[in-house]
MOPAC internal coordinates of N, CA, C and O (Angstrom, degrees):
PM7 1SCF
backbone

  N    0.0000 0     0.00 0     0.00 0    0    0    0
  C    1.4428 1     0.00 0     0.00 0    1    0    0
  C    1.5216 1   108.25 1     0.00 0    2    1    0
  O    1.2310 1   120.90 1   -54.35 1    3    2    1
  N    1.3142 1   115.89 1   125.65 1    3    2    1
  C    1.4557 1   121.57 1   177.69 1    5    3    2
  C    1.5241 1   109.02 1   -96.62 1    6    5    3
  O    1.2310 1   120.62 1   -39.46 1    7    6    5
  N    1.3221 1   116.43 1   140.54 1    7    6    5
  C    1.4619 1   120.54 1   178.15 1    9    7    6
  C    1.5187 1   109.63 1  -128.57 1   10    9    7
  O    1.2310 1   121.21 1   -26.69 1   11   10    9
  N    1.3226 1   115.30 1   153.31 1   11   10    9
  C    1.4593 1   120.79 1   176.16 1   13   11   10
  C    1.5220 1   109.08 1   -74.77 1   14   13   11
  O    1.2310 1   120.96 1     0.02 1   15   14   13
  N    1.3044 1   115.76 1  -179.98 1   15   14   13
  C    1.4598 1   119.00 1   176.04 1   17   15   14
  C    1.5261 1   109.62 1   -65.62 1   18   17   15
  O    1.2310 1   121.14 1   -21.68 1   19   18   17
  N    1.2931 1   115.42 1   158.32 1   19   18   17
  C    1.4600 1   121.15 1  -178.86 1   21   19   18
  C    1.5210 1   110.19 1   -76.88 1   22   21   19
  O    1.2310 1   121.11 1   -36.59 1   23   22   21
  N    1.3250 1   115.49 1   143.41 1   23   22   21
  C    1.4581 1   120.58 1   176.42 1   25   23   22
  C    1.5237 1   109.36 1  -130.37 1   26   25   23
  O    1.2310 1   121.33 1   -26.30 1   27   26   25
  N    1.3075 1   115.06 1   153.70 1   27   26   25
  C    1.4645 1   120.64 1   179.63 1   29   27   26
  C    1.5233 1   109.94 1   -69.85 1   30   29   27
  O    1.2310 1   120.95 1   -26.48 1   31   30   29
  N    1.3253 1   115.79 1   153.52 1   31   30   29
  C    1.4553 1   120.75 1   176.30 1   33   31   30
  C    1.5240 1   110.12 1   -80.79 1   34   33   31
  O    1.2310 1   120.99 1   -29.97 1   35   34   33
  N    1.3290 1   115.71 1   150.03 1   35   34   33
  C    1.4653 1   119.95 1   172.71 1   37   35   34
  C    1.5272 1   108.09 1   -70.50 1   38   37   35
  O    1.2310 1   120.34 1   -10.14 1   39   38   37
  N    1.3232 1   116.96 1   169.86 1   39   38   37
  C    1.4649 1   119.68 1   178.62 1   41   39   38
  C    1.5270 1   110.92 1   -61.26 1   42   41   39
  O    1.2310 1   120.32 1   140.52 1   43   42   41
  N    1.3217 1   117.00 1   -39.48 1   43   42   41
  C    1.4713 1   120.44 1   178.86 1   45   43   42
  C    1.5203 1   111.25 1   -65.18 1   46   45   43
  O    1.2310 1   120.54 1   137.49 1   47   46   45
  N    1.3324 1   116.57 1   -42.51 1   47   46   45
  C    1.4620 1   120.28 1   177.69 1   49   47   46
  C    1.5248 1   110.93 1   -64.52 1   50   49   47
  O    1.2310 1   120.44 1   140.81 1   51   50   49
  N    1.3340 1   116.77 1   -39.19 1   51   50   49
  C    1.4635 1   119.71 1   177.43 1   53   51   50
  C    1.5246 1   110.91 1   -61.68 1   54   53   51
  O    1.2310 1   120.34 1   140.03 1   55   54   53
  N    1.3265 1   116.95 1   -39.97 1   55   54   53
  C    1.4661 1   120.67 1   179.23 1   57   55   54
  C    1.5271 1   110.46 1   -63.31 1   58   57   55
  O    1.2310 1   120.25 1   135.80 1   59   58   57
  N    1.3213 1   117.14 1   -44.20 1   59   58   57
  C    1.4634 1   120.47 1   178.34 1   61   59   58
  C    1.5242 1   111.21 1   -65.67 1   62   61   59
  O    1.2310 1   120.66 1   142.63 1   63   62   61
  N    1.3214 1   116.34 1   -37.37 1   63   62   61
  C    1.4684 1   120.39 1   177.65 1   65   63   62
  C    1.5311 1   110.06 1   -61.34 1   66   65   63
  O    1.2310 1   120.71 1   135.66 1   67   66   65
  N    1.3233 1   116.25 1   -44.34 1   67   66   65
  C    1.4645 1   120.67 1   179.46 1   69   67   66
  C    1.5269 1   110.53 1   -62.16 1   70   69   67
  O    1.2310 1   120.32 1   135.48 1   71   70   69
  N    1.3158 1   116.99 1   -44.52 1   71   70   69
  C    1.4700 1   120.81 1   178.32 1   73   71   70
  C    1.5244 1   109.98 1   -59.56 1   74   73   71
  O    1.2310 1   120.52 1   136.70 1   75   74   73
  N    1.3285 1   116.61 1   -43.30 1   75   74   73
  C    1.4686 1   120.43 1   178.03 1   77   75   74
  C    1.5282 1   111.00 1   -61.29 1   78   77   75
  O    1.2310 1   120.34 1   136.42 1   79   78   77
  N    1.3149 1   116.95 1   -43.58 1   79   78   77
  C    1.4725 1   120.55 1  -178.50 1   81   79   78
  C    1.5255 1   111.25 1   -62.73 1   82   81   79
  O    1.2310 1   120.28 1   147.35 1   83   82   81
  N    1.3284 1   117.07 1   -32.65 1   83   82   81
  C    1.4616 1   121.22 1   179.74 1   85   83   82
  C    1.5275 1   112.22 1   -77.14 1   86   85   83
  O    1.2310 1   120.13 1   150.20 1   87   86   85
  N    1.3278 1   117.36 1   -29.80 1   87   86   85
  C    1.4737 1   121.37 1  -177.57 1   89   87   86
  C    1.5264 1   109.56 1  -144.96 1   90   89   87
  O    1.2310 1   119.91 1  -107.97 1   91   90   89
  N    1.3400 1   117.77 1    72.03 1   91   90   89
  C    1.4687 1   120.64 1  -173.67 1   93   91   90
  C    1.5278 1   115.18 1   -63.73 1   94   93   91
  O    1.2310 1   119.71 1   159.39 1   95   94   93
  N    1.3158 1   118.15 1   -20.61 1   95   94   93
  C    1.4637 1   119.78 1  -179.50 1   97   95   94
  C    1.5278 1   112.71 1   -93.55 1   98   97   95
  O    1.2310 1   120.25 1   179.15 1   99   98   97
  N    1.3152 1   117.13 1    -0.85 1   99   98   97
  C    1.4613 1   120.80 1  -179.79 1  101   99   98
  C    1.5301 1   110.25 1   -70.36 1  102  101   99
  O    1.2310 1   120.84 1   -39.67 1  103  102  101
  N    1.3083 1   116.00 1   140.33 1  103  102  101
  C    1.4646 1   121.63 1   176.67 1  105  103  102
  C    1.5277 1   111.03 1  -102.17 1  106  105  103
  O    1.2310 1   120.37 1  -161.50 1  107  106  105
  N    1.3204 1   116.90 1    18.50 1  107  106  105
  C    1.4651 1   121.49 1  -173.95 1  109  107  106
  C    1.5266 1   112.89 1   -58.00 1  110  109  107
  O    1.2310 1   119.45 1   146.15 1  111  110  109
  N    1.3146 1   118.66 1   -33.85 1  111  110  109
  C    1.4560 1   120.46 1  -176.68 1  113  111  110
  C    1.5264 1   112.52 1  -110.85 1  114  113  111
  O    1.2310 1   120.06 1  -165.40 1  115  114  113
  N    1.3220 1   117.49 1    14.60 1  115  114  113
  C    1.4600 1   121.34 1   173.48 1  117  115  114
  C    1.5170 1   108.28 1   -87.42 1  118  117  115
  O    1.2310 1   120.80 1   -43.64 1  119  118  117
  N    1.3065 1   116.07 1   136.36 1  119  118  117
  C    1.4585 1   119.74 1  -178.19 1  121  119  118
  C    1.5263 1   109.57 1  -124.66 1  122  121  119
  O    1.2310 1   120.73 1   -66.72 1  123  122  121
  N    1.3154 1   116.22 1   113.28 1  123  122  121
  C    1.4627 1   121.28 1   175.69 1  125  123  122
  C    1.5233 1   108.51 1   -89.68 1  126  125  123
  O    1.2310 1   120.89 1   -35.25 1  127  126  125
  N    1.3043 1   115.90 1   144.75 1  127  126  125
  C    1.4530 1   120.26 1  -179.35 1  129  127  126
  C    1.5226 1   109.15 1  -135.43 1  130  129  127
  O    1.2310 1   119.96 1   -83.18 1  131  130  129
  N    1.3125 1   117.68 1    96.82 1  131  130  129
  C    1.4668 1   118.87 1   176.99 1  133  131  130
  C    1.5281 1   109.69 1   -75.69 1  134  133  131
  O    1.2310 1   120.93 1   -36.42 1  135  134  133
  N    1.3078 1   115.83 1   143.58 1  135  134  133
  C    1.4628 1   121.22 1   178.77 1  137  135  134
  C    1.5207 1   109.33 1  -123.92 1  138  137  135
  O    1.2310 1   120.75 1   -42.51 1  139  138  137
  N    1.3159 1   116.17 1   137.49 1  139  138  137
  C    1.4550 1   121.77 1   173.88 1  141  139  138
  C    1.5163 1   107.51 1  -122.62 1  142  141  139
  O    1.2310 1   120.84 1   -44.41 1  143  142  141
  N    1.3079 1   116.00 1   135.59 1  143  142  141
  C    1.4536 1   121.63 1   179.81 1  145  143  142
  C    1.5198 1   109.33 1  -117.42 1  146  145  143
  O    1.2310 1   120.85 1   -44.29 1  147  146  145
  N    1.3135 1   115.98 1   135.71 1  147  146  145
  C    1.4602 1   120.52 1   174.57 1  149  147  146
  C    1.5265 1   107.81 1   -86.33 1  150  149  147
  O    1.2310 1   120.24 1   -51.91 1  151  150  149
  N    1.3042 1   117.15 1   128.09 1  151  150  149
  C    1.4571 1   120.55 1   179.67 1  153  151  150
  C    1.5113 1   112.22 1    87.53 1  154  153  151
  O    1.2310 1   121.57 1     8.04 1  155  154  153
  N    1.3098 1   114.61 1  -171.96 1  155  154  153
  C    1.4649 1   121.48 1  -178.18 1  157  155  154
  C    1.5277 1   110.53 1   -75.87 1  158  157  155
  O    1.2310 1   121.09 1   -33.20 1  159  158  157
  N    1.3144 1   115.53 1   146.80 1  159  158  157
  C    1.4625 1   122.01 1   178.38 1  161  159  158
  C    1.5194 1   107.99 1  -119.76 1  162  161  159
  O    1.2310 1   121.08 1   -50.22 1  163  162  161
  N    1.3228 1   115.54 1   129.78 1  163  162  161
  C    1.4589 1   120.98 1   174.84 1  165  163  162
  C    1.5252 1   106.88 1   -83.33 1  166  165  163
  O    1.2310 1   120.51 1   -74.31 1  167  166  165
  N    1.3217 1   116.64 1   105.69 1  167  166  165
  C    1.4599 1   121.68 1  -176.22 1  169  167  166
  C    1.5140 1   113.42 1   -57.07 1  170  169  167
  O    1.2310 1   120.52 1   141.57 1  171  170  169
  N    1.3273 1   116.61 1   -38.43 1  171  170  169
  C    1.4636 1   120.18 1  -179.27 1  173  171  170
  C    1.5333 1   110.75 1   -66.27 1  174  173  171
  O    1.2310 1   120.24 1   136.98 1  175  174  173
  N    1.3268 1   117.14 1   -43.02 1  175  174  173
  C    1.4686 1   119.91 1   178.18 1  177  175  174
  C    1.5235 1   111.37 1   -65.72 1  178  177  175
  O    1.2310 1   120.30 1   141.48 1  179  178  177
  N    1.3259 1   117.03 1   -38.52 1  179  178  177
  C    1.4627 1   120.56 1   177.31 1  181  179  178
  C    1.5262 1   110.36 1   -63.03 1  182  181  179
  O    1.2310 1   120.55 1   136.50 1  183  182  181
  N    1.3277 1   116.55 1   -43.50 1  183  182  181
  C    1.4622 1   120.66 1   178.65 1  185  183  182
  C    1.5283 1   110.61 1   -62.25 1  186  185  183
  O    1.2310 1   119.99 1   137.75 1  187  186  185
  N    1.3227 1   117.61 1   -42.25 1  187  186  185
  C    1.4664 1   121.17 1   178.60 1  189  187  186
  C    1.5304 1   111.18 1   -63.52 1  190  189  187
  O    1.2310 1   120.44 1   139.68 1  191  190  189
  N    1.3259 1   116.76 1   -40.32 1  191  190  189
  C    1.4653 1   120.52 1   179.94 1  193  191  190
  C    1.5253 1   110.94 1   -64.34 1  194  193  191
  O    1.2310 1   120.56 1   136.60 1  195  194  193
  N    1.3233 1   116.54 1   -43.40 1  195  194  193
  C    1.4656 1   120.06 1   178.95 1  197  195  194
  C    1.5247 1   109.86 1   -65.50 1  198  197  195
  O    1.2310 1   120.12 1   139.32 1  199  198  197
  N    1.3307 1   117.37 1   -40.68 1  199  198  197
  C    1.4624 1   121.15 1   178.63 1  201  199  198
  C    1.5267 1   110.84 1   -60.36 1  202  201  199
  O    1.2310 1   120.21 1   136.93 1  203  202  201
  N    1.3214 1   117.21 1   -43.07 1  203  202  201
  C    1.4688 1   120.55 1   178.65 1  205  203  202
  C    1.5228 1   111.46 1   -64.78 1  206  205  203
  O    1.2310 1   120.78 1   141.91 1  207  206  205
  N    1.3127 1   116.12 1   -38.09 1  207  206  205
  C    1.4639 1   120.70 1   177.06 1  209  207  206
  C    1.5257 1   110.50 1   -61.42 1  210  209  207
  O    1.2310 1   120.57 1   135.19 1  211  210  209
  N    1.3230 1   116.52 1   -44.81 1  211  210  209
  C    1.4651 1   121.78 1   179.50 1  213  211  210
  C    1.5255 1   110.48 1   -65.23 1  214  213  211
  O    1.2310 1   120.19 1   139.74 1  215  214  213
  N    1.3276 1   117.24 1   -40.26 1  215  214  213
  C    1.4622 1   120.57 1   178.78 1  217  215  214
  C    1.5253 1   111.36 1   -65.25 1  218  217  215
  O    1.2310 1   120.18 1   144.06 1  219  218  217
  N    1.3198 1   117.27 1   -35.94 1  219  218  217
  C    1.4627 1   121.87 1  -176.48 1  221  219  218
  C    1.5266 1   112.80 1   -74.34 1  222  221  219
  O    1.2310 1   120.23 1   145.74 1  223  222  221
  N    1.3259 1   117.17 1   -34.26 1  223  222  221
  C    1.4627 1   121.23 1  -173.72 1  225  223  222
  C    1.5282 1   110.46 1  -113.98 1  226  225  223
  O    1.2310 1   120.87 1   -76.31 1  227  226  225
  N    1.3228 1   115.94 1   103.69 1  227  226  225
  C    1.4664 1   120.92 1  -174.64 1  229  227  226
  C    1.5237 1   113.15 1   -60.09 1  230  229  227
  O    1.2310 1   119.52 1   152.50 1  231  230  229
  N    1.3214 1   118.52 1   -27.50 1  231  230  229
  C    1.4654 1   119.80 1  -179.96 1  233  231  230
  C    1.5290 1   111.01 1   -62.62 1  234  233  231
  O    1.2310 1   120.34 1   152.51 1  235  234  233
  N    1.3301 1   116.96 1   -27.49 1  235  234  233
  C    1.4633 1   120.34 1   178.05 1  237  235  234
  C    1.5283 1   111.61 1   -75.35 1  238  237  235
  O    1.2310 1   120.70 1   171.04 1  239  238  237
  N    1.3375 1   116.28 1    -8.96 1  239  238  237
  C    1.4661 1   121.42 1   176.87 1  241  239  238
  C    1.5222 1   111.81 1  -114.99 1  242  241  239
  O    1.2310 1   120.55 1  -164.80 1  243  242  241
  N    1.3084 1   116.56 1    15.20 1  243  242  241
  C    1.4634 1   120.75 1  -175.84 1  245  243  242
  C    1.5136 1   111.93 1   -92.94 1  246  245  243
  O    1.2310 1   122.01 1   -30.07 1  247  246  245
  N    1.2975 1   113.75 1   149.93 1  247  246  245
  C    1.4630 1   120.34 1   173.34 1  249  247  246
  C    1.5209 1   107.42 1  -135.59 1  250  249  247
  O    1.2310 1   121.54 1   -22.75 1  251  250  249
  N    1.3081 1   114.66 1   157.25 1  251  250  249
  C    1.4519 1   120.63 1  -178.41 1  253  251  250
  C    1.5156 1   108.72 1  -119.04 1  254  253  251
  O    1.2310 1   121.24 1   -40.84 1  255  254  253
  N    1.3052 1   115.24 1   139.16 1  255  254  253
  C    1.4620 1   121.38 1  -179.40 1  257  255  254
  C    1.5247 1   107.81 1  -137.94 1  258  257  255
  O    1.2310 1   121.47 1    -2.12 1  259  258  257
  N    1.3017 1   114.80 1   177.88 1  259  258  257
  C    1.4604 1   120.43 1  -177.53 1  261  259  258
  C    1.5221 1   108.27 1  -137.80 1  262  261  259
  O    1.2310 1   120.76 1   -43.64 1  263  262  261
  N    1.3090 1   116.16 1   136.36 1  263  262  261
  C    1.4605 1   122.02 1   176.79 1  265  263  262
  C    1.5194 1   107.71 1  -132.59 1  266  265  263
  O    1.2310 1   120.76 1   -59.90 1  267  266  265
  N    1.3153 1   116.15 1   120.10 1  267  266  265
  C    1.4666 1   121.98 1  -178.45 1  269  267  266
  C    1.5315 1   111.93 1    53.27 1  270  269  267
  O    1.2310 1   121.00 1  -140.02 1  271  270  269
  N    1.3289 1   115.70 1    39.98 1  271  270  269
  C    1.4573 1   120.89 1   177.33 1  273  271  270
  C    1.5165 1   115.43 1    80.61 1  274  273  271
  O    1.2310 1   120.15 1  -177.75 1  275  274  273
  N    1.3301 1   117.32 1     2.25 1  275  274  273
  C    1.4652 1   121.20 1  -179.17 1  277  275  274
  C    1.5301 1   109.04 1  -109.87 1  278  277  275
  O    1.2310 1   119.93 1   -59.35 1  279  278  277
  N    1.3412 1   117.73 1   120.65 1  279  278  277
  C    1.4587 1   119.59 1   179.50 1  281  279  278
  C    1.5306 1   111.16 1   -77.21 1  282  281  279
  O    1.2310 1   121.06 1   -30.22 1  283  282  281
  N    1.3235 1   115.58 1   149.78 1  283  282  281
  C    1.4594 1   121.21 1   176.48 1  285  283  282
  C    1.5250 1   108.93 1  -148.24 1  286  285  283
  O    1.2310 1   121.18 1   -11.30 1  287  286  285
  N    1.3086 1   115.35 1   168.70 1  287  286  285
  C    1.4586 1   122.43 1  -176.63 1  289  287  286
  C    1.5182 1   110.03 1  -116.48 1  290  289  287
  O    1.2310 1   120.86 1   -37.41 1  291  290  289
  N    1.3171 1   115.96 1   142.59 1  291  290  289
  C    1.4584 1   122.06 1   172.80 1  293  291  290
  C    1.5217 1   107.90 1  -131.62 1  294  293  291
  O    1.2310 1   120.82 1   -34.37 1  295  294  293
  N    1.3354 1   116.04 1   145.63 1  295  294  293
  C    1.4534 1   121.29 1   175.98 1  297  295  294
  C    1.5194 1   107.94 1  -107.19 1  298  297  295
  O    1.2310 1   120.51 1   -54.29 1  299  298  297
  N    1.3258 1   116.64 1   125.71 1  299  298  297
  C    1.4617 1   121.80 1   177.78 1  301  299  298
  C    1.5232 1   107.58 1   -73.48 1  302  301  299
  O    1.2310 1   120.48 1   -50.84 1  303  302  301
  N    1.3275 1   116.69 1   129.16 1  303  302  301
  C    1.4624 1   120.54 1  -175.08 1  305  303  302
  C    1.5173 1   114.02 1  -101.78 1  306  305  303
  O    1.2310 1   119.42 1   171.29 1  307  306  305
  N    1.3104 1   118.71 1    -8.71 1  307  306  305
  C    1.4752 1   119.21 1   177.02 1  309  307  306
  C    1.4998 1   111.53 1  -137.63 1  310  309  307
  O    1.2310 1   120.10 1   180.00 1  311  310  309

């Protein structure tokens, strides 16, 4: 897995990181989204659409890590 250079978190991201560190098993900020489709769904086309969405929006490819107690963000590039 290739990642971009590390970047600092925004103030909002830092706040969420702190909340996570205090309660890592909490599902308070997890969002489930059920989808229902009318009619037949072409699984391959759906997979391609989701892949394009992920490629377009870097936040969907982001991960957060911590180094020496300081959180940072990385974007997965592949």
